[in-house]
C-alpha positions in Angstrom: 128.9 62.6 168.5 132.4 62.9 167.0 134.1 66.3 166.7 135.9 67.0 163.5 136.3 70.7 164.1 139.7 71.9 163.1 140.6 69.2 160.6 141.7 70.6 157.3 142.1 69.2 153.8 145.8 69.8 152.9 146.4 72.3 150.1 147.1 70.7 146.7 145.8 67.2 147.6 143.1 65.2 146.0 139.7 63.9 147.0 136.4 65.0 148.5 136.3 64.6 152.3 133.0 64.0 154.1 131.6 62.3 157.2 129.5 59.2 157.1 126.8 59.5 159.8 125.8 55.9 159.5 129.3 54.5 160.0 130.7 57.3 162.2 133.8 57.6 159.9 135.7 60.2 157.9 135.8 59.3 154.3 137.6 60.6 151.2 136.4 59.8 147.7 137.4 60.5 144.1 141.1 60.3 144.9 143.4 60.0 142.0 146.8 60.7 143.5 147.3 61.8 147.1 144.7 62.7 149.8 145.6 64.2 153.2 143.7 65.8 156.1 145.5 67.2 159.1 145.1 68.7 162.6 147.5 70.1 165.2 147.8 68.5 168.6 150.4 70.9 170.1 152.9 68.2 171.3 156.3 66.9 170.3 156.2 63.4 171.9 153.0 61.5 171.3 151.3 58.3 170.1 148.9 58.3 167.2 146.3 55.6 166.8 143.8 55.2 164.0 141.7 52.7 162.1 141.8 52.9 158.3 140.8 51.1 155.2 141.1 51.6 151.4 138.8 50.2 148.8 141.2 49.1 146.1 144.4 46.9 145.6 147.8 48.5 145.1 146.9 51.7 147.0 148.2 53.0 150.3 146.6 54.1 153.5 148.6 56.6 155.5 149.1 58.1 159.0 151.2 61.2 159.0 153.0 61.8 162.3 154.5 65.3 161.6 154.3 68.2 159.1 151.0 66.9 157.8 149.9 70.4 156.9 152.8 70.6 154.4 153.6 67.1 153.0 153.8 63.4 153.6 157.5 63.3 154.4 156.9 61.9 157.9 154.5 59.0 157.6 153.6 55.3 157.8 152.2 53.6 154.7 150.1 50.4 154.5 150.4 48.9 151.0 147.2 47.1 150.1 147.4 43.6 148.4 150.8 43.1 150.0 152.3 42.6 153.5 154.4 45.6 153.4 154.5 48.6 155.7 156.6 51.6 154.8 158.0 54.3 157.1 159.2 57.7 155.8 161.5 59.8 158.1 164.0 62.5 157.6 166.7 59.7 157.7 165.2 57.8 154.8 162.6 55.2 153.9 162.2 51.9 155.7 159.9 49.1 154.5 159.2 45.9 156.5 157.0 42.9 155.9 154.1 41.9 158.2 153.2 38.3 158.9 149.9 38.8 157.2 148.5 40.3 153.9 146.8 43.7 153.9 143.5 43.5 152.0 141.4 46.3 150.6 138.0 47.0 152.2 139.3 45.7 155.6 139.8 47.9 158.7 143.4 48.0 160.1 144.5 49.5 163.4 147.6 51.6 163.1 149.7 52.8 166.0 152.6 55.2 165.7 154.8 56.0 168.8 156.6 59.3 168.2 159.3 59.6 170.8 162.3 61.9 171.3 164.7 60.8 168.6 163.0 57.5 167.6 159.7 56.1 166.3 157.9 52.8 166.6 155.0 51.5 164.5 152.4 48.7 164.8 149.7 47.3 162.6 146.9 45.4 164.3 149.2 45.2 167.4 152.0 43.6 165.4 155.4 45.5 165.7 156.5 46.8 162.3 159.3 49.4 162.8 161.0 49.6 166.2 163.5 52.3 167.4 163.9 53.9 164.0 166.0 57.1 164.4 164.4 60.5 163.6 167.8 62.1 163.5 167.5 65.8 164.4 163.8 66.0 163.6 161.5 67.4 166.3 158.0 66.3 165.4 155.6 69.3 165.4 152.3 67.7 166.4 150.7 68.4 163.0 149.3 64.9 162.5 147.2 63.6 159.6 145.5 60.7 157.7 145.4 60.1 154.0 145.9 57.8 151.1 147.8 57.5 147.8 147.3 55.7 144.4 145.1 55.6 141.3 141.4 56.2 141.6 140.2 55.0 145.1 138.4 55.9 148.3 139.6 55.6 151.9 138.0 55.7 155.4 139.4 56.6 158.8 137.9 56.2 162.3 138.8 56.6 166.0 141.8 58.8 165.5 143.4 59.1 169.0 146.6 61.0 170.1 148.1 60.2 173.5 150.9 62.0 175.3 154.1 60.0 175.1 154.1 56.3 174.3 151.9 54.9 177.1 149.4 52.1 176.8 146.4 53.2 174.8 143.4 54.0 177.0 140.2 52.0 176.8 138.3 55.2 177.8 139.5 58.3 175.8 139.0 60.4 178.9 141.7 58.7 180.8 145.0 60.5 181.7 147.5 60.9 178.9 145.0 61.7 176.1 145.8 64.8 174.0 143.1 64.5 171.4 140.3 62.0 170.5 138.3 62.2 167.3 135.6 59.5 166.8 134.9 60.9 163.3 131.4 61.3 162.1 129.1 63.6 160.2 130.3 67.1 160.6 133.4 66.8 158.4 132.1 69.4 156.1 134.2 71.8 158.1 137.3 70.4 156.4 136.2 71.7 153.0 135.3 75.1 154.5 131.7 74.5 154.0 128.8 75.5 156.2 126.9 72.3 156.8 123.7 74.3 157.2 123.9 75.7 153.7 125.9 73.1 151.7 128.3 75.7 150.3 
């Protein structure tokens, strides 16, 4: 089964995080604003991959590539009911169009390559941002997933972090893997609850 040990709900954010044992996903509900969960991978050059979906138009699904324990200042945003993908870095915000529309209640595969000094992003294998400068930022390995917007829910699955920007492995046990979290039903840890007692 998936291991969600160590994931934390970020302080001051919205939503109720839980695991869906039937779907094997991590889900946040009752969000009215910003949701974010984070985990440290102990690296400064890495590739993040995740599947995500959001259940309403005009909301955003997010992958945070650094500082996820503190804020969303280093992230990629998928804007639903549009074809726009945003990237926030210390050097500013960069929004690019995709050749397809992002629809709610649909899974999208996000890849973020965090390299020394630059970052690349992809959605469903399509390049979005390429070679965007990180300036003097040194990513700290505190990665996260989340969402933003008026009342909504979001789901995340198969969060993978690879060392460097190599080709993603088919088998998560292959060389280069830093962390692999096929998320399922023990996400109560994120809320500080004991799953045996429901508190």
